[in-house]
C-alpha positions as CSV (number, residue, x, y, z in Angstrom):
1,X,144.1,-118.3,37.4
2,X,145.5,-119.3,40.7
3,X,142.5,-119.1,43.0
4,X,144.5,-120.1,46.1
5,X,146.4,-116.9,45.7
6,X,143.1,-115.0,45.5
7,X,142.1,-116.7,48.8
8,X,145.3,-115.6,50.5
9,X,144.7,-112.1,49.3
10,X,141.1,-112.2,50.7
11,X,142.4,-113.5,54.0
12,X,145.1,-111.0,54.4
13,X,142.8,-108.1,53.5
14,X,140.1,-109.2,56.0
15,X,142.7,-109.8,58.7
16,X,143.8,-106.2,58.2
17,X,140.2,-105.0,58.5
18,X,139.6,-107.0,61.7
19,X,142.7,-105.7,63.3
20,X,141.8,-102.2,62.2
21,X,138.4,-102.5,63.8
22,X,140.1,-103.8,67.0
23,X,142.3,-100.7,67.0
24,X,139.3,-98.3,66.5
25,X,137.3,-100.2,69.1
26,X,140.1,-99.7,71.7
27,X,138.8,-96.1,72.1
28,X,136.0,-97.6,74.3
29,X,138.7,-99.2,76.5
30,X,140.1,-97.3,79.4
31,X,142.8,-98.4,81.8
32,X,140.5,-97.5,84.7
33,X,137.2,-98.7,83.5
34,X,136.7,-102.4,83.0
35,X,133.2,-101.8,81.5
36,X,134.9,-100.5,78.4
37,X,136.6,-103.8,77.8
38,X,134.0,-106.1,79.2
39,X,130.8,-104.4,77.9
40,X,132.0,-102.0,75.1
41,X,131.1,-99.2,77.4
42,X,127.4,-100.1,77.1
43,X,127.4,-98.5,73.7
44,X,125.9,-101.0,71.4
45,X,123.1,-99.7,69.1
46,X,120.2,-101.8,67.7
47,X,121.8,-103.0,64.5
48,X,125.3,-103.7,65.9
49,X,123.7,-105.4,68.9
50,X,121.4,-107.6,66.8
51,X,124.3,-108.4,64.4
52,X,126.6,-109.6,67.2
53,X,123.7,-111.7,68.7
54,X,122.9,-113.4,65.3
55,X,126.6,-113.8,64.3
56,X,127.4,-115.5,67.6
57,X,124.3,-117.7,67.6
58,X,124.7,-118.9,64.0
59,X,128.3,-119.9,63.9
60,X,130.5,-122.9,63.1
61,X,127.7,-125.3,64.0
62,X,125.4,-123.4,61.7
63,X,127.6,-123.4,58.6
64,X,129.6,-126.6,59.2
65,X,127.9,-128.7,61.8
66,X,124.3,-128.2,60.8
67,X,124.7,-129.2,57.2
68,X,126.6,-132.2,58.4
69,X,123.7,-133.2,60.7
70,X,121.2,-132.7,57.9
71,X,123.4,-134.9,55.6
72,X,123.4,-137.6,58.3
73,X,119.9,-137.4,59.7
74,X,117.8,-135.6,57.1
75,X,115.3,-132.8,57.0
76,X,114.6,-132.9,60.8
77,X,117.8,-130.7,61.2
78,X,116.3,-128.1,58.8
79,X,113.3,-127.7,61.1
80,X,115.4,-127.8,64.3
81,X,117.7,-125.1,63.0
82,X,114.8,-122.9,61.9
83,X,113.7,-122.5,65.5
84,X,116.8,-120.5,66.5
85,X,115.7,-117.3,64.7
86,X,112.3,-116.9,66.4
87,X,113.7,-118.1,69.7
88,X,116.4,-115.4,69.7
89,X,113.9,-112.8,68.7
90,X,111.6,-113.8,71.7
91,X,114.6,-113.6,74.0
92,X,115.4,-110.1,72.8
93,X,111.8,-108.9,73.0
94,X,110.8,-110.4,76.3
95,X,113.9,-110.8,78.4
96,X,116.7,-108.5,77.2
97,X,115.2,-105.2,78.5
98,X,114.5,-106.5,82.0
99,X,118.0,-108.0,82.3
100,X,119.7,-104.9,80.9
101,X,118.0,-102.5,83.4
102,X,118.8,-104.7,86.4
103,X,122.4,-105.0,85.3
104,X,122.8,-101.3,84.7
105,X,121.4,-100.5,88.1
106,X,123.7,-103.0,89.9
107,X,126.7,-102.2,87.7
108,X,127.1,-105.8,86.5
109,X,129.9,-106.2,83.9
110,X,129.6,-110.0,83.4
111,X,127.0,-112.7,83.8
112,X,128.7,-114.3,86.9
113,X,128.9,-110.8,88.4
114,X,125.2,-110.4,87.6
115,X,124.4,-113.7,89.4
116,X,126.4,-112.5,92.5
117,X,124.8,-109.1,92.7
118,X,121.2,-110.2,92.1
119,X,121.6,-112.7,95.0
120,X,122.7,-110.0,97.4
121,X,126.5,-109.8,97.0
122,X,128.7,-110.2,100.0
123,X,130.7,-113.3,100.7
124,X,127.9,-115.5,99.4
125,X,127.8,-113.5,96.2
126,X,131.5,-113.9,95.8
127,X,131.2,-117.6,96.1
128,X,128.5,-117.7,93.4
129,X,130.6,-115.4,91.2
130,X,133.6,-117.7,91.5
131,X,131.6,-121.0,90.9
132,X,129.7,-119.5,87.9
133,X,133.0,-118.3,86.4
134,X,134.7,-121.7,86.8
135,X,131.7,-123.5,85.2
136,X,131.7,-120.9,82.4
137,X,135.4,-121.3,81.7
138,X,135.3,-125.1,81.7
139,X,132.3,-125.5,79.4
140,X,133.0,-122.7,77.0
141,X,136.5,-124.0,76.5
142,X,134.9,-127.2,75.4
143,X,132.7,-125.4,73.0
144,X,135.5,-123.2,71.8
145,X,137.5,-126.3,70.8
146,X,134.7,-127.2,68.3
147,X,134.9,-123.7,66.8
148,X,138.6,-123.7,66.5
149,X,138.5,-127.1,64.8
150,X,135.8,-125.9,62.4
151,X,137.6,-122.8,61.4
152,X,140.9,-124.7,61.1
153,X,139.4,-127.4,59.0
154,X,137.7,-125.0,56.5
155,X,140.7,-122.6,56.4
156,X,143.0,-125.5,55.6
157,X,141.1,-126.6,52.5
158,X,140.6,-122.9,51.5
159,X,144.2,-121.9,51.7
160,X,145.8,-125.3,50.8
161,X,147.6,-125.7,54.1
162,X,147.4,-128.2,57.0
163,X,144.7,-127.8,59.6
164,X,147.0,-127.0,62.5
165,X,148.7,-124.1,60.6
166,X,145.2,-122.8,59.6
167,X,143.9,-122.9,63.2
168,X,147.0,-121.1,64.4
169,X,146.5,-118.3,61.9
170,X,142.8,-117.9,62.6
171,X,143.0,-117.9,66.4
172,X,146.0,-115.6,66.4
173,X,144.0,-112.9,64.6
174,X,141.0,-113.4,66.9
175,X,143.3,-113.0,69.9
176,X,144.8,-109.8,68.5
177,X,141.6,-107.8,67.9
178,X,139.8,-109.2,70.9
179,X,142.7,-108.4,73.2
180,X,142.9,-104.9,71.7
181,X,139.2,-103.8,71.7
182,X,137.4,-106.1,74.0
183,X,133.6,-106.6,73.5
184,X,133.4,-103.5,71.2
185,X,135.9,-105.1,68.8
186,X,134.0,-108.4,69.0
187,X,130.6,-106.7,68.3
188,X,131.8,-104.6,65.4
189,X,133.7,-107.4,63.7
190,X,130.6,-109.6,64.2
191,X,128.6,-106.9,62.4
192,X,130.9,-107.1,59.4
193,X,130.9,-110.9,59.6
194,X,127.1,-111.3,59.7
195,X,126.6,-109.2,56.6
196,X,128.9,-111.6,54.8
197,X,127.2,-114.6,56.3
198,X,123.8,-113.4,55.1
199,X,125.1,-112.7,51.6
200,X,126.7,-116.2,51.6
201,X,123.5,-117.8,52.7
202,X,121.5,-116.1,50.0
203,X,124.0,-117.1,47.2
204,X,124.1,-120.7,48.5
205,X,120.3,-121.0,48.7
206,X,119.9,-119.5,45.2
207,X,122.4,-121.9,43.7
208,X,120.6,-124.9,45.2
209,X,117.1,-124.1,44.3
210,X,117.7,-122.7,40.8
211,X,120.0,-125.6,39.8
212,X,117.7,-128.6,40.2
213,X,114.1,-129.6,39.9
214,X,112.5,-129.9,43.3
215,X,110.6,-133.1,42.4
216,X,113.8,-134.7,41.2
217,X,115.5,-133.7,44.5
218,X,112.7,-135.3,46.5
219,X,112.8,-138.4,44.4
220,X,116.6,-138.8,44.8
221,X,116.4,-138.4,48.6
222,X,113.5,-140.9,48.9
223,X,115.5,-143.4,46.8
224,X,118.4,-143.1,49.1
225,X,116.4,-143.3,52.3
226,X,112.8,-142.3,52.8
227,X,113.4,-141.3,56.4
228,X,115.5,-138.4,55.2
229,X,112.4,-136.4,54.3
230,X,109.9,-138.4,56.4
231,X,111.7,-139.2,59.6
232,X,110.5,-141.9,61.9
233,X,112.2,-140.2,64.9
234,X,113.7,-136.7,65.6
235,X,117.2,-138.1,65.8
236,X,119.6,-136.7,66.9
237,X,117.3,-134.7,69.1
238,X,115.2,-137.6,70.5
239,X,113.4,-140.8,69.7
240,X,109.9,-139.1,69.3
241,X,109.1,-137.0,66.3
242,X,108.0,-134.3,68.6
243,X,111.4,-134.1,70.3
244,X,112.5,-131.6,67.6
245,X,110.2,-129.0,69.0
246,X,112.3,-129.0,72.2
247,X,114.8,-127.0,70.1
248,X,112.6,-123.9,70.4
249,X,112.8,-123.6,74.3
250,X,116.4,-124.7,74.1
251,X,117.2,-122.0,71.6
252,X,115.3,-119.4,73.6
253,X,117.3,-120.2,76.8
254,X,120.4,-120.4,74.6
255,X,120.0,-116.8,73.8
256,X,118.8,-115.6,77.1
257,X,121.0,-117.4,79.6
258,X,124.4,-118.4,78.1
259,X,127.0,-116.0,79.3
260,X,128.6,-115.3,75.9
261,X,125.1,-114.5,74.5
262,X,123.4,-112.8,77.4
263,X,126.3,-110.5,78.1
264,X,125.3,-108.6,74.9
265,X,122.0,-107.6,76.6
266,X,124.1,-105.8,79.2
267,X,126.1,-104.0,76.5
268,X,123.2,-102.2,74.8
269,X,122.8,-98.4,75.1
270,X,120.1,-97.6,77.7
271,X,118.0,-95.9,75.1
272,X,117.9,-98.8,72.6
273,X,114.4,-100.0,71.7
274,X,114.4,-103.8,71.8
275,X,111.7,-104.2,69.2
276,X,114.0,-102.8,66.6
277,X,116.7,-105.3,67.7
278,X,114.1,-108.1,67.5
279,X,113.3,-107.2,63.9
280,X,116.9,-107.3,62.8
281,X,117.5,-110.6,64.6
282,X,114.4,-112.2,62.9
283,X,115.4,-111.0,59.4
284,X,119.1,-112.1,59.6
285,X,118.4,-115.3,61.6
286,X,115.7,-116.3,59.1
287,X,118.1,-116.2,56.2
288,X,120.8,-118.1,58.0
289,X,118.3,-120.8,59.0
290,X,118.3,-122.0,55.4
291,X,121.9,-123.2,55.5
292,X,121.3,-126.8,56.7
293,X,119.6,-127.5,53.4
294,X,123.1,-127.9,52.0
295,X,123.3,-131.2,53.7
296,X,120.2,-132.5,51.9
297,X,121.5,-131.2,48.6
298,X,124.8,-132.9,49.0
299,X,123.1,-136.2,50.0
300,X,121.2,-136.1,46.7
301,X,123.7,-134.6,44.3
302,X,127.1,-134.6,45.9
303,X,129.9,-137.2,46.1
304,X,130.2,-139.6,49.0
305,X,131.6,-138.1,52.1
306,X,134.0,-139.7,54.6
307,X,132.7,-137.4,57.3
308,X,129.3,-135.7,57.5
309,X,130.9,-132.5,58.7
310,X,132.6,-132.2,55.2
311,X,129.2,-131.5,53.6
312,X,129.7,-127.7,53.4
313,X,133.4,-127.7,52.2
314,X,132.6,-130.4,49.6
315,X,129.5,-128.6,48.4
316,X,131.5,-125.4,47.8
317,X,134.3,-127.3,46.0
318,X,131.8,-129.3,43.8
319,X,129.1,-126.7,42.9
320,X,130.6,-123.3,43.2
321,X,133.0,-121.4,40.8
322,X,136.4,-121.2,42.5
323,X,136.3,-117.5,42.9
324,X,132.8,-117.6,44.4
325,X,133.8,-120.6,46.5
326,X,136.7,-118.5,48.0
327,X,134.5,-115.6,48.9
328,X,131.7,-117.7,50.5
329,X,134.3,-119.8,52.4
330,X,135.6,-116.5,53.8
331,X,132.0,-115.7,54.9
332,X,131.7,-119.1,56.6
333,X,135.0,-118.6,58.3
334,X,133.5,-115.3,59.5
335,X,130.7,-117.3,61.1
336,X,133.1,-119.5,63.0
337,X,135.2,-116.6,64.1
338,X,132.2,-114.7,65.4
339,X,131.4,-117.3,68.0
340,X,135.0,-118.1,68.8
341,X,135.8,-114.5,69.6
342,X,132.7,-114.2,71.7
343,X,133.6,-117.3,73.8
344,X,137.2,-116.2,74.1
345,X,136.1,-112.8,75.4
346,X,133.7,-114.4,77.8
347,X,136.1,-117.0,79.3
348,X,138.8,-114.3,79.5
349,X,136.4,-112.0,81.3
350,X,135.4,-114.8,83.7
351,X,139.1,-115.5,84.4
352,X,140.4,-112.0,84.7
353,X,137.4,-110.2,86.3
354,X,135.1,-112.7,88.0
355,X,137.8,-115.1,89.5
356,X,139.8,-112.1,90.6
357,X,136.8,-110.5,92.4
358,X,135.7,-113.9,93.9
359,X,139.1,-114.7,95.3
360,X,140.2,-111.3,96.6
361,X,137.6,-109.6,98.9
362,X,139.3,-106.2,98.5
363,X,139.8,-106.4,94.8
364,X,138.7,-103.3,92.9
365,X,136.5,-103.4,89.8
366,X,138.5,-100.8,87.9
367,X,142.0,-101.2,89.2
368,X,144.9,-99.8,87.0
369,X,146.1,-103.4,86.3
370,X,142.7,-104.8,85.4
371,X,142.9,-104.1,81.7
372,X,146.3,-105.8,81.4
373,X,145.0,-108.8,83.2
374,X,142.0,-108.9,80.9
375,X,144.2,-108.8,77.8
376,X,146.6,-111.4,79.2
377,X,143.7,-113.7,79.8
378,X,142.6,-113.4,76.2
379,X,146.0,-114.5,75.0
380,X,146.5,-117.3,77.4
381,X,143.0,-118.8,77.0
382,X,143.1,-118.5,73.2
383,X,146.3,-120.4,73.0
384,X,144.9,-123.0,75.5
385,X,141.9,-123.6,73.3
386,X,144.2,-124.1,70.3
387,X,146.2,-126.7,72.2
388,X,143.1,-128.5,73.4
389,X,141.9,-128.7,69.8
390,X,145.2,-130.2,68.6
391,X,145.0,-133.1,71.1
392,X,141.2,-133.6,71.3
393,X,139.8,-137.0,70.2
394,X,137.5,-137.2,67.1
395,X,134.1,-135.6,67.6
396,X,131.1,-134.3,65.7
397,X,131.1,-130.5,65.7
398,X,127.4,-130.0,66.6
399,X,127.5,-132.6,69.4
400,X,130.5,-131.0,71.1
401,X,129.0,-127.6,70.8
402,X,125.7,-128.7,72.5
403,X,127.7,-130.5,75.2
404,X,129.4,-127.3,76.1
405,X,126.6,-124.8,75.6
406,X,123.7,-127.1,76.7
407,X,125.4,-128.1,80.0
408,X,126.3,-124.4,80.7
409,X,122.7,-123.5,79.9
410,X,121.4,-126.1,82.5
411,X,123.8,-124.7,85.1
412,X,122.8,-121.1,84.6
413,X,119.1,-121.2,84.1
414,X,118.1,-120.6,87.7
415,X,120.7,-118.0,88.8
416,X,120.3,-116.0,85.5
417,X,116.8,-116.5,84.1
418,X,114.5,-117.4,87.0
419,X,116.3,-115.0,89.3
420,X,115.3,-112.1,87.1
421,X,111.6,-112.7,88.1
422,X,111.9,-114.6,91.3
423,X,114.8,-114.2,93.7
424,X,116.3,-117.3,95.2
425,X,119.0,-117.6,97.8
426,X,122.7,-118.1,97.6
427,X,122.4,-121.8,98.5
428,X,119.6,-122.2,96.0
429,X,121.7,-120.7,93.2
430,X,124.8,-122.7,94.1
431,X,122.8,-126.0,94.3
432,X,121.1,-125.2,91.0
433,X,124.4,-124.6,89.2
434,X,125.9,-127.8,90.4
435,X,122.8,-130.0,89.8
436,X,122.3,-128.5,86.3
437,X,126.0,-129.1,85.4
438,X,126.1,-132.7,86.6
439,X,122.7,-133.7,85.2
440,X,123.2,-132.3,81.7
441,X,126.8,-133.4,81.5
442,X,126.0,-136.9,82.6
443,X,123.1,-137.3,80.2
444,X,125.1,-136.0,77.3
445,X,128.2,-138.2,78.0
446,X,126.7,-141.4,79.4
447,X,123.4,-141.9,77.7
448,X,121.8,-142.1,74.2
449,X,119.4,-139.3,75.0
450,X,118.7,-136.7,72.3
451,X,121.0,-133.8,72.0
452,X,118.7,-131.2,73.4
453,X,116.8,-133.5,75.7
454,X,119.7,-133.9,78.1
455,X,120.3,-130.2,78.5
456,X,116.6,-129.5,78.9
457,X,116.2,-132.2,81.6
458,X,119.3,-130.5,83.2
459,X,117.4,-127.2,83.0
460,X,114.4,-128.7,84.7
461,X,116.4,-130.3,87.5
462,X,118.4,-127.1,88.0
463,X,115.2,-124.9,88.1
464,X,113.4,-127.2,90.6
465,X,116.5,-127.3,92.7
466,X,116.8,-123.5,92.6
467,X,113.3,-123.1,93.9
468,X,113.2,-125.9,96.5
469,X,116.6,-125.1,98.0
470,X,115.9,-121.4,98.0
471,X,112.5,-122.0,99.8
472,X,114.1,-124.3,102.3
473,X,117.0,-121.8,103.1
474,X,114.8,-118.8,103.2
475,X,113.1,-119.9,106.4
476,X,109.7,-118.4,107.1
477,X,110.3,-115.4,104.8
478,X,107.7,-115.0,102.1
479,X,108.5,-115.6,98.5
480,X,109.9,-112.4,97.0
481,X,108.9,-111.6,93.5
482,X,111.4,-109.5,91.6
483,X,109.9,-107.1,89.1
484,X,111.6,-106.6,85.8
């Protein structure tokens, strides 16, 4: 049987489903209400909301990058990846509700707009909104390049075509349904995708654990390199073994602060009970946390790899029946698309909504042309991300993802997270964004520091700056505590 033909049939069928979901989701989009496009009309229920959070959090890095890191560095990656599920659950249980209520009261449609409004609006708020939007666009475009490369790489081997053609096809479909239905289309397609991702993770885990003797697996890894199972450091997360535990606070802030993650908190229905969302997040995230084990399996039983990031594609090619391989590859492509569409929607929102409101004082939130601008931004930025991927130098998928998301996290922690509980000033928020951006970016690019250590130091520097500068510019006013 020609399994490549089967893969093409699967791809065409799923593309049709995604476009159909985009068409149905367009019902939430109105020419005169940007909230329909930007926040799905604040209509997400607990399961759909949890699904889009998990699908976006466990993405190309989870199915492609993380097995590659485990293959290269060992079991430390399995532990590091495991922290994401409880961290996202904690963010949902203890932060989402507070942020959602504040955003609903202020009418915030994006995270940069939330930053502007929580710091008082006006000209200072417009400045914050513009700066936050620019930082979001720059750093998420960097992250999106890694997602486009991941989906293009896997799609190429799956369909038997070159990577550039694969990337063109995948990003084109993402552009179509995101442009059509906005965040509603993103959330509902994410829900379909995460169900496939969970099934794929269960099948992969079952194949690995039922096909080998665990003691033999351990022996093989120890014969290759004892540090694979008993690491001397937490590389790539840091030189100390304890550095891997920094992933837990990093992952919490990842879910609570990053604009493409936190915007989902704004999109929940007001009556949604967050504990239900937290349960769904924990269950789905827990299953997907098992995926990095593929890297260890390939190190023990697989062929030699030219690149560590080829661990997952080579695993499927070597150990799965071609028909099963095709279906699971589709689920993995789902994972990559789920984050790519979220980032595309976020950078398009920052460009079409936040930059517009920041530059033009009299710009209206729900002008008749706003929807057209939003959709044009999706098309333009999606194509820009594709061209950036085509001319980018070689990089490791997980590293580039953390460079973009970690640096954005460091820039946003004060204005987004701390401001929910303690209100700083406009100068404090502005200084915090700039200091966090420069600190994390510099440490990631110009030092040998662990992958999460640089962003977390950036978060600390940004937080201290937010507090100190806000206190200095507040004058003799007392510290104002903002209640959730």
